[in-house]
N, C-alpha and C positions, 0 to 999 in steps of 0.2 A: 384515569386511563389516558394513554397516548391517543391523540386524534390523527388519523391518516386521511388526509383530504386529497381528493382527485376529481377532475372534471374530464369527461370523455367527449371529444369532438370528432366529427367525421367530415370528409370531403369526397365528392364524387368526380371522377374523371372518366374519359373514354380512353382506355389504355391501348397503346400500339402493340403491347406485348400480348394482348388478347384479342387481336383483330378489331381493335377499337370498340370492344364491348364495354359496357358500363362496369366500373370497379369502384368500390368504396374503400377509402383509406381511413384508418382509425388512429387518433392521437390521444394520448392521456397526458393531461397536465397535472403533475403531482407536486405537492408542497412538502419540503423537508419538515418533519414535525418539531425539530429543535430550532433551526435557523430561519425557516420560512423561505429558503431558496427554492426557485422553481426548477423542475426537471420535466422534460418532455420525453415520454415513452413512445417510441415509434414502432408499431407492430409491423413485422416483416422486414425491418431494416437490416437485421443481422444476416439474413439470407442474401440480401442485396449486396452487401459489402463483404460477405464471407470469403470471396475469392482473394481478397487482399490481406487476409488475416493469417494465412498460412505462409510458409516459407519455401523458397527454392533450396532444396537440401544441398545441392552442389555449390551454390553460391555461398550458403552458410558455411559449409566445410572449407571453402577457399578462404573466406574471411577469417575463420578461426586460425588457420595455418599462417596466414599473412600477419595477423596481429600478434600471434604468439612470439614471433621473432624479436619484436621490440617491447614486449610487455614488461613493465616495471614491477608487476606484482607476482610474476612466476617465481618459483623457489630460488632459481639461480640469480635473480636480480633484486628481489625485494629488499635485501639488506644493503645493497650498494646503490640502488636507483631511487630510493624513497627517502623523504626527509626524516629527520630525527627531532625529538623534543629537546629544547635547551636543558642543560643539566640541572638548573635550578627548579625546573618543573618536574623532570623525571630523570634520575641519575642514569638509568639504563638506556635511555633514548627512545625506546619503543615499548609498547605493552604487548605481551604475548599471552594468549589464553587458548590452550589447546591448539586447534588448527587456525586460529585467527591472530592477526597482527595489526595493532592500531598504530597508525603513523599520521603525522600532520599532513594536511592537504596543501599541495603546492599553490593552489589558487582556490580558496574555499568560497562557500556561500554564506558565511557568517563569520564574526570576528573570532569565534572559537569553532573551527571546522576541521574535523579529522576524518580518516577513513579506517574502516576495519576490513582488511583484506581477508577473504574467506577461503582457506584451504590452498592446496597445491595445484589443483586442476585449473587450466586456463579457461576452459569452457565446460559447462554442464548442461545437459538436456534438463528441462524442468523437472522431469520425473526423478532425476538423480540427486536433487538437493536433499540433504538429510537433516533431521532434527538436530543431531549433534553439531553439525556444521553451523547451523543458525544459532543455536544456543551459545556456542563459542563466540560468535560475532556479537551477540547481545551482551554477554557477560563482559567481554573485553570493552565494549562501549560504556557499560556501567562503571567499570573500573576507571575509565577516563573521566566520566562525569563526577565520580567521587573525588578524584584528585583535583579536578577543576574547581569543585565546590570549596576546597581547602585554600586555593590561591586566588580565586576570582568569584566572589559570591554574587557579583552583579550578573553573571551569565546564568540566569535562573531558568531560562526557557529552552529546553532541548527538544529535538525531534530526530528520529532516525528515518533516513530515506534510502530506499533501495531502488536503483535504476539499473535494470539488467538488459544489456545489449543496446545497440544504437537506436532502435525504434523507441526505446524508453529514455533516450537522452544521454546515454553513457558513452563517453569517449574511449573507455577501456573495456575490453571484453571480459577480463578476469573478474569473477564475482567479488563485489565489495559493497559495503554499506557506508553511507555518509552518516556521521554523527555530528549534528549541528547544535550549537548553543549560542545564545546571545542575551542581551539585557532586555529584550522586548519579545512578546510572543509573535510567532508567525501568524499571518492574518486568519487562517482557518482556526488555529488554536485560540486566538483572541476572541473570535466570534463564538466559538463553542463555550469558552469560559464565561463570556458575557451572558449568553442565552441560558446556559446551565444555572447560573446564579439567579437570573430572573425567574426561571421555572421553579427553583427551590424556594425562593422568597414568596412566590404567589401560591404555590401548591403545598409547601411544607414537606417536600420529599424530592429525591434525586430523579432527574429526567432519565438518567442512564439505567437506574434500577427499574423505573417504570417501563422503559423501553424493552428491557430484557423480559420482564414479567409479561408484558403484552405480546411480544413476538413469540414467546414460548408456546402460546396458544394458537399460533397462526402458521401459515404455509411457508413463510420466508425463513423461519428458524431452521438452522442446520444441526447444531450439536453443541454440547458443553464439553470442552476438552481441558481436563485438569483445572476446572474452575473458570476457564475462559469461555465466554459465550460467542458463538459464530452464527452469523446470519447474513442474508442478502438485504441491503437497505431498501426501504420503501421508495425513496427518491434518490437514486445514485448521484454522486458528484460528477462522474464521467460516464463514458458510454459502454465500455467493454468489460463485461463479466465482473462487475464490482462486488467485492465481498467485504464484510465488516466484522471486526472482533472487538469485544469489550471485556476489560479486566475489572470485575466488580470490586468496588471498595478501595481501589488503589488509584490515587490521584496523580502520582508522579512516578517516573521510572525508577527512582531509588527505593520505592516501596515494594517493588516486585520481588517475589522470592523465586526459588528454583522451580516450584510447581507452575507459577505463572509463566515463566520463560519457556518452560517445556510445553505448556498449553498453547502458547503463541506459536512456537516452532512446529509442533505437531499439526496444528491447524493450517499453517502456511504450506507445509509439505502436502497436505491433503488438497489444498486449492491448486498447487502447482501440478500435482498429478492430474487433476481435472483439466487444467490448461493444456498440458501435454497431450491428453487424450483428444483434444479438439484440434491439435496441430499447431498450437501456439508455441513460441520460443522466447518471448520477451514479456517483461512485466515491470510495473512500478508498485512500490509499497511505501506507505508512511505509517510511522508509529508516533502517536501524539501524546504529549505529557503536559500536566499542569506544572506550576512553578516548583522547583526542587526544594525550596526552603520552607514549605508549608503543606499541610494536608488540607484538602478541600472535600467536604462531605458531599457536595453537589456535582462533582466532576469525576469521571473515571477515565483512566488511560484507555485509548482506543486506537484501532488500526484500520487502514483501508488498503486493499490490494486490487489492482486492475491488470488485465492483459493488454498488450499493445499489438499493433499491426506486425505482419511478418516481414522477413527480409527477402525482397524480390527485386528483379530488374526494374519493374515498374514501381516507382516510389509512391507510397500511399501513407497518409497520416490521418489520424483521428483528431488532430489538433485544428479543427475548423473554427469558423468565426463564432458560432453560437456559444460554445463553452469558454472560448479564450477571450473574446472581446465583448460579447453580450452578457457573459457571466451566468448564463442559464446552464443547468445540467441537461444531459441528453443520454438516454438509454436506448440501446438498439433492439432490445426485446423486453418483455415484461419481467420484472424481478422475480415474480412467482415461478415463471417457467425456468429461469436460471436456477432457482433454488431446487426445483425438482431434479435437474440434471446433476447438481452438486451433491445432493444428499447421499448417494451411494458411496462417495469418496470419503465420507465421514463415518460410515457405519462401523468401521473397525474400532472406532473409539467408543 
């Protein structure tokens, strides 16, 4: 069984917020059960920074209108202001799948970097993202990866990344997904592959299947959606409302079928509805894959999604020194409390 290791530490202060009465602060040091990475869970921190996580609605509305004017992804511009693939790669120049259009990236994050533009709307509240829209984006990305595997077999390691709005690092408001592929794994993927292989060799079974089986008996498990398991990780990578999904038995993105994509899309929309209910407008998402040219019994496709700070006049970021430079994780509340708040949003499934 998976081992969940944590150590609880406390510190005592005389708080000016309570007339300098004695107050006890509680810190949990948790260890990621696969990678061994440390995460500090700070009780009460979510309430302390909560005022920075929601947005100024008028400021957001003004930014939406300002950015719409020059948006290259809106319907009137997407076919004249976005790059096209060379004809020897794709005769029609772009990939179209339902409401999604895949185009090359003007300046990408990997040697094979493209974008899936999602739908016609320049801005969506998080509650308005639909499963169909996300499935179109995923399927269009897979069509690109399939074509890529025919012409460049060295680009074996893909990842999907969704950065929504400026707090999440996106320079364009219009919803879009990055599809990245290169000849070497991204660091987190490489670490997961290495540690998953070690676990499988030492224990004779898959870490990911063990994780799902263990979490299904516990308080952090959310739901199974079309065969995709959703849970709150024991030791989050980041600080804000992190949720994880695991596609059992599928080690790379080309192995996923329609049910898998629907399970991911439905789960994402559940999480986004929860984020919206908390007043959040921005998020990051990664979908991680093993190498495209082989099946790995010990590794499963997996996803992470986090909310990001709000859009306000006072600029605030959760990209502080601990996770960015010290490489430790940090969570602003106990994962078990987050799971309790999320579960009602998965009940329809």
